[in-house]
Structures are given as C-alpha cells and as structure tokens.
C-alpha positions in Angstrom: -17.0 42.5 -58.0 -15.0 43.2 -54.9 -13.0 40.6 -52.8 -14.8 39.2 -49.7 -13.5 41.0 -46.6 -13.5 37.7 -44.7 -11.0 36.3 -47.1 -8.6 39.1 -46.5 -5.9 38.2 -43.8 -3.3 40.9 -44.6 -2.7 43.6 -42.0 -1.7 47.2 -42.8 1.7 46.6 -44.5 3.2 49.7 -43.0 3.1 48.9 -39.4 2.0 45.3 -38.6 2.0 44.4 -34.8 3.7 47.8 -33.7 2.7 49.6 -30.6 1.5 53.2 -30.8 4.8 54.4 -29.2 6.8 52.5 -31.7 4.7 54.0 -34.6 5.0 57.4 -33.3 8.9 57.2 -33.2 9.6 55.2 -36.1 7.1 56.6 -38.6 6.5 60.2 -37.4 9.8 60.8 -35.7 8.4 62.0 -32.3 9.7 60.7 -28.9 6.3 61.1 -26.9 2.8 61.9 -27.4 1.4 65.3 -26.5 -1.2 65.7 -23.7 -4.3 63.8 -24.5 -2.9 62.3 -27.8 -1.8 59.1 -26.1 -5.2 58.6 -24.4 -7.2 59.2 -27.7 -5.0 56.7 -29.4 -5.5 54.1 -26.9 -9.2 54.6 -26.9 -9.2 54.0 -30.7 -6.8 51.2 -30.7 -9.0 49.3 -28.2 -12.1 49.8 -30.6 -13.9 52.5 -28.8 -15.4 55.7 -30.3 -14.0 59.3 -29.3 -14.9 62.9 -29.8 -11.8 65.1 -29.8 -11.3 68.8 -29.4 -7.9 70.2 -30.0 -6.6 73.5 -30.8 -5.3 74.2 -34.4 -1.7 72.8 -34.5 -2.4 70.6 -31.4 -1.8 67.4 -33.2 -5.4 66.0 -34.1 -4.2 64.2 -37.2 -2.0 61.9 -35.1 -4.9 60.9 -32.9 -6.3 58.9 -35.9 -3.1 58.3 -38.0 -1.4 56.4 -35.4 -4.3 54.0 -34.4 -4.9 53.7 -38.2 -1.4 51.9 -38.4 -1.9 50.1 -35.3 -5.2 48.4 -36.0 -5.7 45.8 -39.0 -7.4 47.2 -42.0 -7.9 50.7 -43.6 -8.8 53.9 -41.8 -11.4 56.0 -43.7 -10.8 59.9 -43.1 -13.6 62.1 -44.0 -12.3 65.5 -44.9 -14.2 68.4 -46.5 -11.6 69.8 -48.8 -9.8 68.2 -51.8 -6.7 70.4 -51.4 -6.3 69.3 -47.7 -6.8 65.5 -48.6 -3.8 66.0 -51.3 -1.6 67.6 -48.8 -2.1 65.1 -46.0 -1.8 62.0 -48.4 1.5 63.6 -49.8 2.8 64.2 -46.2 1.9 60.5 -45.3 3.5 59.0 -48.4 6.7 61.0 -47.5 6.7 59.0 -44.2 6.3 55.7 -46.1 2.6 55.2 -45.1 0.3 53.8 -47.9 -2.2 56.7 -48.2 -4.6 57.6 -50.9 -7.7 59.6 -51.6 -11.1 59.3 -53.4 -12.4 62.6 -54.8 -13.4 64.4 -57.8 -10.0 65.5 -59.0 -9.4 61.8 -60.1 -10.0 60.2 -63.5 -11.7 56.9 -63.8 -8.6 54.8 -63.9 -7.1 56.4 -61.0 -10.3 56.0 -58.9 -10.5 52.3 -59.8 -6.9 51.7 -58.9 -7.6 53.3 -55.5 -10.7 51.3 -55.1 -8.9 48.0 -55.8 -6.1 49.0 -53.3 -8.7 49.5 -50.7 -10.5 46.2 -51.3 -7.3 44.2 -51.4 -6.1 45.7 -48.1 -3.2 47.5 -49.5 -4.0 50.9 -48.0 -3.4 52.1 -44.4 -5.6 55.3 -44.9 -8.1 56.4 -47.4 -9.2 60.2 -47.5 -12.8 60.8 -48.9 -15.2 63.8 -48.9 -18.4 63.4 -47.2 -20.4 63.8 -50.3 -18.5 61.0 -51.9 -18.7 58.8 -48.8 -22.4 58.8 -48.4 -23.1 57.6 -52.0 -24.4 54.1 -52.1 -21.7 53.0 -54.4 -19.0 54.1 -52.0 -20.8 52.4 -49.1 -20.9 49.1 -50.9 -17.3 49.5 -51.7 -16.5 50.0 -47.9 -18.5 46.8 -47.1 -16.1 44.9 -49.3 -12.9 46.2 -47.5 -11.4 45.5 -44.0 -11.7 48.8 -42.1 -9.8 49.9 -39.0 -11.7 53.0 -38.1 -13.5 56.1 -39.4 -12.1 59.6 -38.6 -14.5 62.6 -39.3 -12.3 65.6 -39.5 -13.6 69.2 -39.1 -16.6 67.7 -37.3 -18.0 71.1 -36.5 -19.2 71.2 -40.1 -22.2 69.0 -38.8 -23.5 71.8 -36.6 -26.4 73.8 -38.1 -25.5 76.6 -35.7 -21.9 76.7 -36.8 -20.0 79.0 -39.2 -18.9 76.2 -41.6 -22.1 74.0 -41.7 -22.2 71.4 -44.3 -25.3 69.4 -45.0 -23.5 66.2 -46.2 -22.1 65.9 -42.8 -25.6 65.3 -41.4 -25.7 62.0 -43.1 -22.5 60.5 -41.6 -24.6 59.3 -38.6 -25.4 56.3 -40.8 -21.7 55.0 -40.3 -22.9 53.8 -36.8 -25.4 51.6 -38.3 -23.8 50.5 -41.5 -20.4 49.7 -39.7 -21.3 49.2 -36.1 -18.0 47.3 -35.2 -15.8 50.0 -36.6 -14.6 52.6 -34.2 -15.4 56.3 -35.1 -13.5 59.5 -34.0 -14.9 63.0 -34.6 -12.3 65.8 -34.4 -12.5 69.7 -34.5 -10.7 72.7 -33.2 -13.7 74.8 -32.8 -16.7 73.9 -30.7 -18.4 75.4 -27.7 -20.5 73.2 -25.3 -23.5 73.6 -27.5 -21.8 72.5 -30.6 -20.0 69.7 -28.9 -23.5 68.2 -27.8 -24.8 68.7 -31.4 -21.8 66.9 -32.8 -22.2 63.9 -30.6 -25.9 63.8 -31.3 -25.9 64.2 -35.1 -23.0 61.8 -35.4 -24.4 59.1 -33.1 -21.5 59.5 -30.8 -23.4 60.1 -27.5 -21.7 57.2 -25.9 -18.2 58.3 -27.1 -15.6 59.5 -24.6 -14.8 63.3 -25.0 -11.3 64.4 -25.0 -11.1 68.2 -24.6 -7.7 69.8 -24.6 -7.2 73.3 -23.6 -7.9 76.0 -26.4 -5.1 78.2 -25.5 -2.6 79.1 -28.2 -0.1 81.2 -26.2 2.2 81.9 -29.1 -0.6 84.1 -30.8 -0.8 87.7 -29.8 -4.3 88.9 -30.1 -4.8 92.5 -31.1 -8.0 94.4 -32.0 -8.1 98.1 -33.0 -10.8 100.5 -34.0 -11.1 100.9 -37.8 -9.9 104.4 -39.1 -8.2 104.0 -42.4 -8.3 100.1 -42.8 -5.9 100.0 -45.7 -3.3 102.2 -44.2 -3.6 100.4 -40.9 -3.0 97.0 -42.7 0.0 98.3 -44.6 1.5 99.8 -41.5 1.0 96.6 -39.5 2.7 94.3 -42.1 5.6 96.9 -42.7 6.3 97.3 -39.1 6.0 93.7 -37.9 5.7 91.2 -40.7 7.7 92.2 -43.6 8.5 89.3 -45.6 6.3 86.9 -43.7 3.7 84.6 -44.8 0.1 85.7 -43.8 -3.6 85.6 -44.4 -5.9 88.6 -44.7 -9.7 88.1 -44.3 -12.2 90.3 -45.8 -15.9 90.0 -45.8 -16.7 90.6 -49.4 -15.1 89.4 -52.8 -14.7 93.0 -54.0 -12.9 93.9 -50.9 -10.6 90.8 -51.2 -9.7 91.8 -54.9 -9.0 95.5 -53.9 -6.9 94.5 -50.8 -4.9 92.1 -52.8 -4.3 94.6 -55.5 -3.2 97.2 -52.9 -0.6 94.9 -51.2 0.7 93.8 -54.5 1.1 97.5 -55.6 3.4 97.9 -52.5 5.6 95.0 -53.5 4.0 92.1 -51.6 3.3 88.8 -53.2 -0.5 89.1 -52.4 -3.0 86.6 -54.0 -6.9 86.7 -53.8 -8.9 83.7 -52.9 -12.7 83.6 -53.1 -15.6 81.8 -54.7 -15.9 84.2 -57.5 -12.5 83.0 -58.9 -12.2 80.0 -61.3 -11.4 76.8 -59.5 -8.1 76.7 -61.4 -7.0 80.1 -60.1 -8.2 79.2 -56.5 -6.0 76.1 -56.8 -3.1 77.9 -58.2 -3.0 80.6 -55.5 -3.4 78.2 -52.8 -0.5 76.0 -54.2 1.6 79.1 -54.3 0.7 80.0 -50.7 1.7 76.5 -49.7 4.9 76.2 -51.5 6.4 79.7 -51.5 7.8 81.8 -48.8 6.4 85.2 -48.0 3.1 85.0 -49.8 0.1 86.8 -48.4 -3.4 85.3 -49.2 -6.3 87.7 -49.1 -9.5 85.6 -48.8 -13.1 85.4 -47.8 -13.8 82.8 -45.0 -13.7 80.2 -47.9 -10.0 80.0 -47.4 -8.0 78.1 -44.8 -10.0 75.2 -43.5 -7.5 72.3 -42.8 -4.5 74.3 -44.3 -1.5 72.6 -42.7 1.0 75.4 -43.4 3.0 75.7 -40.0 4.8 79.1 -40.7 1.8 81.5 -41.2 3.2 84.4 -39.0 -0.1 86.6 -39.1 -3.7 86.5 -39.6 -5.4 89.9 -40.1 -9.1 90.6 -40.3 -10.3 93.7 -42.2 -13.9 93.2 -41.1 -15.6 91.7 -38.1 -16.2 87.9 -38.0 -19.7 86.7 -37.2 -18.8 84.7 -34.1 -16.1 83.7 -31.8 -15.9 80.4 -33.3 -15.2 81.8 -36.6 -12.6 84.2 -35.2 -10.9 81.5 -33.2 -10.7 79.0 -36.1 -9.4 81.8 -38.6 -6.8 83.2 -36.2 -5.8 79.7 -35.3 -4.3 79.3 -38.8 -1.4 81.4 -37.5 1.6 79.9 -35.8 0.8 76.3 -36.1 4.7 75.7 -35.5 4.4 77.3 -32.1 6.5 80.2 -32.9 5.3 83.9 -32.1 2.6 85.0 -34.5 -0.1 87.8 -34.6 -4.0 87.7 -34.7 -4.6 91.3 -35.9 -8.0 93.0 -36.4 -9.5 96.3 -37.3 -13.2 96.8 -36.7 -15.6 99.8 -36.6 -19.3 100.9 -36.2 -20.2 100.0 -39.7 -19.1 96.3 -39.3 -21.4 96.0 -36.3 -24.4 97.7 -38.1 -23.8 95.6 -41.3 -23.7 92.2 -39.3 -26.7 93.0 -37.2 -28.6 94.1 -40.3 -27.7 90.8 -42.1 -28.7 88.9 -39.2 -32.0 90.5 -38.8 -32.8 90.3 -42.6 -31.9 86.5 -42.8 -34.6 83.9 -43.4 -33.7 81.9 -40.4 -36.1 81.0 -37.6 -36.4 83.0 -34.5 -34.5 80.4 -32.7 -31.7 80.6 -35.3 -31.7 84.5 -35.1 -31.6 84.2 -31.2 -28.4 82.0 -31.4 -26.9 84.1 -33.9 -27.4 87.3 -31.8 -25.7 85.6 -28.9 -22.8 84.7 -30.9 -22.4 88.1 -32.4 -22.8 89.6 -29.0 -20.0 87.5 -27.7 -17.8 88.6 -30.6 -18.5 92.3 -29.9 -17.8 91.8 -26.3 -14.3 90.5 -27.1 -13.7 93.5 -29.1 -14.8 96.1 -26.4 -13.5 94.3 -23.5 -11.1 96.0 -21.1 -9.6 93.0 -19.4 -7.4 90.4 -20.9 -8.7 89.4 -24.4 -7.4 85.7 -24.3 -9.3 85.1 -20.9 -12.6 86.4 -22.7 -11.9 84.1 -25.6 -11.0 81.0 -23.7 -13.9 81.4 -21.2 -16.3 81.3 -24.3 -15.0 77.8 -25.0 -15.2 76.6 -21.4 -11.6 77.2 -20.3 -11.0 79.2 -17.1 -7.4 80.7 -17.1 -6.2 81.7 -13.8 -4.5 84.9 -14.7 -4.2 87.5 -17.6 -2.0 86.3 -20.5 0.4 89.2 -21.0 0.3 88.5 -24.6 -2.7 90.4 -26.0 -3.1 94.2 -26.6 -5.3 94.8 -23.4 -2.5 93.2 -21.3 0.5 94.9 -23.0 -1.2 98.3 -23.3 -4.2 98.4 -20.8 -7.0 100.5 -22.2 -8.0 103.6 -20.6 -11.7 104.1 -19.7 -13.9 107.1 -19.0 -17.2 107.9 -17.5 -19.2 108.2 -20.7 -22.6 108.6 -18.9 -23.3 112.2 -19.9 -22.0 111.8 -23.5 -24.2 108.6 -23.8 -27.3 110.4 -22.7 -26.6 113.2 -25.3 -26.2 110.6 -28.0 -29.3 108.6 -27.1 -31.3 111.8 -26.7 -30.2 113.1 -30.1 -31.1 109.8 -31.8 -34.6 110.2 -30.2 -35.1 113.9 -31.1 -34.2 113.3 -34.7 -36.9 110.6 -35.0 -34.7 107.3 -34.9 -34.4 107.9 -38.9 -30.8 108.8 -39.4 -27.4 107.2 -39.6 -24.4 107.8 -37.3 -22.8 110.5 -39.3 -25.9 112.6 -39.5 -26.6 112.3 -35.7 -22.9 113.3 -34.9 -23.2 116.3 -37.2 -26.4 117.3 -35.2 -24.7 116.9 -31.9 -21.6 118.9 -33.0 -23.7 121.7 -34.4 -23.0 121.4 -38.0 -24.7 123.9 -40.4 -24.9 121.5 -43.4 -27.8 121.9 -45.7 -29.5 118.6 -44.8 -29.8 119.5 -41.2 -31.2 122.9 -42.1 -33.8 121.2 -44.5 -34.9 118.8 -41.8 -35.2 121.5 -39.2 -32.9 119.8 -36.7 -31.0 123.0 -35.9 -33.8 123.6 -33.6 -34.0 120.4 -31.6 -32.6 120.6 -28.0 -29.6 118.3 -28.7 -28.5 120.5 -31.6 -24.7 121.5 -30.8 -24.5 120.0 -27.3 -21.7 117.6 -28.3 -19.3 120.1 -29.8 -16.9 119.1 -27.0 -16.1 115.8 -28.6 -14.4 115.3 -32.0 -16.3 113.3 -34.6 -14.0 110.4 -34.2 -14.7 110.4 -30.4 -18.4 110.4 -31.1 -17.9 107.4 -33.4 -16.4 105.5 -30.7 -19.3 106.3 -28.4 -21.8 105.2 -30.9 -19.8 102.0 -31.8 -19.8 100.9 -28.1 -23.6 101.8 -27.8 -24.4 99.6 -30.8 -22.0 96.8 -29.7 -23.5 96.7 -26.4 -27.0 96.6 -27.3 -28.1 100.2 -26.4 -28.8 101.1 -30.0 -29.6 98.9 -33.0 -29.4 99.4 -36.7 -32.6 99.7 -38.6 -33.5 96.0 -39.6 -34.9 97.2 -42.9 -31.2 98.1 -44.1 -31.3 101.9 -44.3 -28.6 102.5 -41.7 -30.7 104.4 -39.3 -30.1 104.0 -35.6 -33.0 103.1 -33.1 -33.1 103.0 -29.4 -33.6 99.7 -27.7 -35.3 98.9 -24.3 -31.9 98.6 -22.8 -31.1 102.3 -23.0 -34.0 103.4 -20.7 -32.1 103.3 -17.4 -29.2 105.4 -19.0 -31.8 108.0 -20.2 -33.4 108.2 -16.9 -30.1 108.7 -15.0 -30.5 105.5 -13.2 -27.4 103.9 -14.6 -23.8 105.1 -15.4 -21.7 103.7 -18.1 -17.8 103.5 -18.5 -16.5 103.5 -22.1 -13.2 102.6 -23.6 -10.9 105.3 -24.8 -9.8 104.4 -28.4 -5.9 104.4 -28.6 -4.3 107.2 -30.6 -2.8 105.7 -33.8 0.9 105.7 -34.0 2.9 106.0 -37.2 4.7 102.7 -38.4 8.1 104.5 -38.1 7.5 105.3 -34.5 6.5 101.7 -33.8 9.6 100.5 -35.2 11.9 102.8 -33.4 10.3 102.4 -30.2 12.3 99.4 -29.3 9.3 97.1 -29.3 10.3 93.8 -30.9 8.4 92.8 -33.9 6.4 89.4 -33.7 7.7 88.3 -37.1 11.3 89.4 -36.1 11.1 87.4 -33.0 10.8 84.2 -35.1 13.6 85.2 -37.3 15.8 86.0 -34.4 15.2 82.4 -33.1 16.2 80.6 -36.3 17.7 82.7 -39.0 20.6 83.9 -37.0 21.8 80.4 -36.8 24.6 79.3 -39.2 23.2 77.1 -41.8 19.6 78.0 -41.7 19.4 79.1 -45.4 21.5 76.1 -46.3 19.1 73.7 -44.6 16.1 75.5 -46.2 17.7 75.5 -49.7 18.3 71.7 -49.2 14.6 71.1 -48.1 13.3 73.4 -51.2 15.2 71.5 -53.7 13.6 68.2 -52.5 10.2 69.6 -52.3 10.4 70.9 -55.8 11.6 67.3 -57.0 8.7 65.7 -55.1 6.2 68.2 -56.1 5.2 68.9 -52.5 5.2 71.9 -50.2 8.6 72.3 -48.2 7.0 71.6 -44.9 5.9 68.1 -46.1 9.8 67.3 -46.4 10.4 68.8 -42.7 8.8 71.5 -40.7 10.8 74.5 -39.6 11.0 73.0 -36.1 12.8 70.0 -37.4 15.4 72.1 -39.2 15.7 74.2 -36.0 16.2 71.0 -34.0 18.9 69.8 -36.6 20.8 73.1 -36.1 20.6 72.8 -32.3 21.9 69.1 -32.2 24.1 69.2 -35.3 23.8 65.5 -35.7 26.8 63.9 -37.8 25.6 60.3 -38.3 22.2 58.8 -39.4 21.8 57.4 -35.8 22.1 60.9 -34.3 19.7 62.5 -37.0 17.1 59.7 -36.2 16.9 61.5 -32.8 15.9 64.9 -34.3 12.3 65.6 -33.6 10.3 64.9 -36.7 12.6 62.5 -38.6 11.1 59.2 -38.9 12.4 56.0 -40.5 11.3 56.7 -44.1 12.4 60.3 -44.2 15.8 59.3 -42.6 16.3 56.7 -45.4 15.3 59.0 -48.2 16.8 62.3 -47.0 19.2 61.5 -44.1 22.6 61.6 -46.1 21.5 64.8 -48.0 20.9 66.7 -44.8 23.9 65.3 -42.9 26.0 66.5 -45.8 24.6 69.9 -45.5 25.1 70.0 -41.9 28.6 68.7 -42.1 29.5 71.7 -44.3 28.4 74.1 -41.7 30.7 76.1 -39.4 31.2 74.6 -35.9 28.3 74.6 -33.5 28.0 77.7 -31.3 27.7 77.4 -27.7 24.4 78.4 -26.0 25.8 81.6 -24.7 26.4 82.8 -28.2 22.9 82.1 -29.5 
C-alpha cells in the first residue's frame, strides 16, 4: 500500500545538506538564534530528545522547524488545534517549506494526497492532531515514511493537574516504543516543576535534556484591580489605553462572553464572541476575522487562544479570576508576541474567590486533586493581593528568581498602601461567628454597619454584640476586608454552594489577639478622562509612537494586506510588524539590502521583494535618528 521507507533515498527537498545556521538565515530570514534555540536545535539535529520550556513568543517553533529541515525525512508535529495547524502550515509554505497537515477538515482525496506525499518523502513537516496520530492507521502510515523527528507542541496538555489537560496526549508515550530511533521534543510555555516532571514521565522523556528559558515577558505590564463595576472598568481601560487595538477579553461563562461582546459592540468596537456554545462555523469565522483584521477584540472563554500566533495583540483582559497562575500566565502571554509594549489587565472581586472555591470543593476529583487545585488557587489569589512586585511573584512560581522589582507592573508603578486591619478583621470574624456562619458577605456587612433592614430584624441580629460596630467603614471597604480574608484562607465559602461565610482554623490566632494583620488599601478608581489627561502614556499608544509615526508605515501595511488577501492568509504570515519596522529603519533599495532585513528569507524575498522595494522607493527620504 505504501512505499518501503528503506527504498526512499530522497532528503527533504527544501534544505538538503544545509547547516542550521544557513537554514535560519536563508529560509526564515534571521541572523542568529535566540538564547537556547541553537542548543535545542543542535540536540535534535544530533538525534537526541529534548524538553523545551520557552515563554509565548520566545521562538519555540523554530526549535523543531529548523531541525526538521536539517535532518533527512519528514518531521511530524503534534498540535492540539486545527486552526493552529492551518496557520503554521500557511506560514511555512510562504517560506518555501513543504508543509502539510492531516486533520478532520480535509476531504478523502486531500487526505490521501497528503499521505502519499508523506510516504514518498515529499514533505518537510506534517502537522497532526493527537487524536489522529494515535489511530492504528496513522501509526501504520508513519511506519512507511522516513521520519526526521516528532515535535509535541503544547506538551502541558499531558498533565492531569494542568488547565488544558487532553486525554489523547497520554497515549503519545507510545512514540518512544513505536519509533525508538526518531528523536522527540516536547514544547510548552507553561509548566511549573511538578508539571515538567509529569510531562517527562508521561511522554517517556525522562532521559531527555531539559531546556528552560526564563519566563519573563518584560514588555507586558501586569495590572490587577478590585472589581467594582466590571463593564465600566473594562470600557474605561480600553478607551483610555487601547482604543483601536487588537485584544482578548476572557470571561468565565458563555453568557458573560455574549453579554460583554454585545456591550463592546454597542460602544463601537469590533467585538466578537468565542465559546463552545457557538457553532463551529461561527467560531472559525470569528477567529479568522481576529487573525486577519486590525482592531478586533475577541471576547472568549478559556477555549480561545491556544497556539494563536497573532503577534500584535496589545492587551489581554480578564473579567473573572483564572483558576491558576499557569492559566493566567498562558492567557496573558498571548499579548505582545512581537515584543512591543502590551497590557495584562484584570479585575477580580470577592464573588470570584467564593465561586472558584465552591467549584473546587464541589468537584468530583480525589482528595489529592483538590489539594493540588487549592494550592494553585491560593497561588493565584496570592498574586492578586500581593503588595510587592507582581512580576517577581509570578516568576518565582515558575522557578525564576529575578533580582529586583520590574518597574512595569501596577504594584511597582503605584505601590499599594497598607493599613493595620487587625481590629477590623476581629470585628468581621466575630460577626460571622455571632450570626451563626450562615450568611453571605452583604448580610454580614449590613450587620456590622448597623443596617435596620427587615431581614436583620426578623433574624434578631440587631441584638448581637457585633451589630453596628463597623459603622466607621464604608460597605466597599468592608468588601475589601472580606475579600482579603477569603483570599488568604481565614474565611471560606460554604462548600454546599449557598454563599455563606464560615470561619477556618487559621483565624483563631487573630480572634485571640495573638496575631496582627496588614491589609491592602484598594485604590480609588479614577475616571478615564483623568487618566488620559494625567500625562501617563498609554501602552497601546507607545507601540503606535514607535511605528506609525514613521513615514510609509501605512503604505507598507497596505502592500502587506493586499498580498495577504490574495494569498488568503493573515497579514503577519506575509511579514510581521517587526519586519516592516526594520524595513522602515533600514530603507533597503536593492534585493541584496532587503535580504538583510530581519524576517526576510529567500522565498519571501523572491515572491515579494520587488513589491516592497517599490513601495519603499516611493517613500520620502529616511529621517535621521534624532528626528524619530
């Protein structure tokens, strides 16, 4: 049925006998490897296994794409999403690389043609979903092909403790026994030490060398603020800082996704929903618009974004609290893949904490599972309530140890005030106890503030010793106190789901006066107009200052857009913004000079070189550095 692989003598047609450095320059248009990339590439070229952790936008794809072109045979890339496969294959074909995919979007004839190309050695890379790869027919197909390596992308999906667990990934360990001579590489941007160990064990990569790059994304500004009026806060944030920018807004529920998308659309933004409740056609259409159009905001559940290679996402906003720092890091990492200034913005409140804790306790998981999930949620809450540099806390969780504060998060830019909350906390905890640990936060606050509402009178709580002892604080200030008490484990939400607050053993020293406690002062919300007039530079505007003020920026973008539309691909598949920016800086006038621009490889130089040179030649003379 298939050719015998021993009879195949052809090498990958795109890159026979070229060194990794030559491939990097001639195919991808880059002068040198980033830190660790070269070492990973060399490990795989020499036939050894590897486990790679690099932050989003750190260049993981090149770690297997270059060895795929340097080694004889076809590289098989296991990828979890069809949309991601399509984008990566389109981008590789633009570079002149012979790439294809096998997935459920293909008809019978397309699939057979791809299978034939694989078995006859005509492909450099083949992308395949894990559920397709583990089928016996696919394994048989691969045994009749000459293979250069296996790349397991988004490898954290193998972790049963992770936020993106996929059961099909568990069976990928069979690659070690079925193809023992073919090197394998597992890659992810999100894995703490526990997850790294699990990846190595479950994928039979315990002997593989680990390559761990730093997790820091210095271009991303992390900001977390208490939730007061989430919709208004989101609108103010976008209007003040990211008007016209591309962004992602994450919500916990489908209903909230739909409502938030409608709200943004009603204010004139191009906002599209994305969640599992939509038809596959609508999800695909909305994702396509997000990838190809400028200024689109996608409002989504966590189902959106894995592997999305859109470089110019200027902000990621969370309207609800993520379940773990792994989820938060991966989702925020979808901003600023091009290295330009971007924002990770989040609002969170007491109800977020209560809801997640209730969901955790009500889950059907084992005691061990719940214990791990509690630790993850506690770490997420710790990031929200911390008074030191947020980036330091985030990076320490993943094993990095930054020497100093980052200067680019809200706690660095506007250090939070703290206050001695011991007395207030004792009042709060006592009131929870005196009212029987059967009521939610709003009721407890009403008792503390001496409200005379009917419910309190009927319950007789106007007679308890804590009635009215908290009138010195506003309701919003009490909500801040309770949020921090729940976040730090002094109070817990009723696991039965009724929202009542209950004391934990941890609160005993506070009630006895054996321990004091410092609390954060929530910042006073500022109006958007005040923010804009205060002289604070907008993150999104910083990017536009760097690029759109240059003569010819729109001309180059128009040229790129026309070509992208002709090819049916997103604009960044033609050239990234950073490549256009480098063109404006260098102003090449010949093909030889254009070849030196970062991101211009041989294939794109041949296809698009003259068109971009013509555009550049029509621009006014290059400004001096002082004029920029």
